[in-house]
N, C-alpha and C positions, 0 to 999 in steps of 0.2 A: 774298487773291494769287488769280490768277484761271483756280485747277481747282478747281470743288465735289468735294466727295469722293466724291460719288454719277457722277461722270464716269470717276474711273481705270476701270474697266471697259470705259470704252469704249476703250480707246487698244490700239491691237497690239501686242500683249507678245511677241517672238520664242518660240521654243519652247521655252527656258530658263525662261521669262515674265520677261525684261527687257527695258529696254528704254534703248541710249546718252543723259547724260545732256550734254551742254554748257554746261560752268560760263563765265560771260562777266562779269564785271568791269563793274557797273549806270554809273558813271561813266566811266570812259575808254572800254569797248567790248572790252575785249584780253579774245582768251580764254585761259579759265588752265588751261583743267583739261580732260578729259571723262573722266566715271565713270560709272557702270550707276546702274538701278532695279529695284526690281522693286516689285510693287504694293505694299508696309510700308513701305518705304526714302520712298515717296513720300510715303505717306499720314507717315512721321512728321513729312518736313521740311514738310507742308502744317500739321500740329498744333506744330512746335519751334517752324518764320521759322527755321530755320537744315538748311543741305542735312545729310542721312546718304545713304547708298549704301549698295548692297549689291557685296562683295569676293567678286568669281570668283576668288580665288585662297580667297581664309581662307575659304570660301563663307558669311559671315554676313552683316549689317548693319556701317554703321562714317559715324558721327558728326564730321563732319568735321572737328578740329581739336581730338575729344574730350581728345587729350592733348599736343598740340604748342601747342595755345590758338588756332590758324592756321584760328581759323570763316569760315564764312560764311553773312549774313545773308541773304533768298535777300530779293527786291525783287518780282520774277517769277516768273512764269513759263509759258514759252511752248508752244505746243503745232505742231508743222511739220505743213504739211498733209495728209499722210498718214497723223495719224496716230502718227508710230512712232519718232518722235525728238524730246525736251524739249530747251527752253532756258531756265540758270533764267538772270536776272538775280541776281548780289546784289554786296554789299556787305562785300571781307573784310577781315579782322582778322588780317593777316599774310601770307603766303605762301601762295600755293596750292599745287607742287611740293615732296615729299618730299626734294628737295633743297636746299631754301631758296631755290631760284629763285622771284620773283612766279608767271610762268606754263611750265604742263609744255611748252610749245611753246617753248624758247630754242633750240635744232639749229636751224640751217643746214642743208638737203639737203645741198647739198654735203660741210658739215664729216661728218653722218651716216654717208652714203653713199665718205666716206672713208678712214672709220674698222673695221679687220677685224675679223670678227664675232668 
């Protein structure tokens, strides 16, 4: 992968120590999900070669697919021009979304906007 461990502190972490991480299928280029990473989840991702994120709701690290088996093998990590967002190109082993959909982005705006809250 293309991020050396010693470069992690050069990223522009937000006030909570997080970065958005866009996950994209390396083969199809389909955007699968958006999650958040802290420095430790990025370190673990680099070490494991599979995605590890920071759960903002549970306030803990989570290895994607640890319970479902739907892991994501990291093929490449890219950093945006400002150093404040990551793009992870992955080889998914199953759907990315907890609903069972391949991608978390399966609803069109018109469908979503038409739903009552």
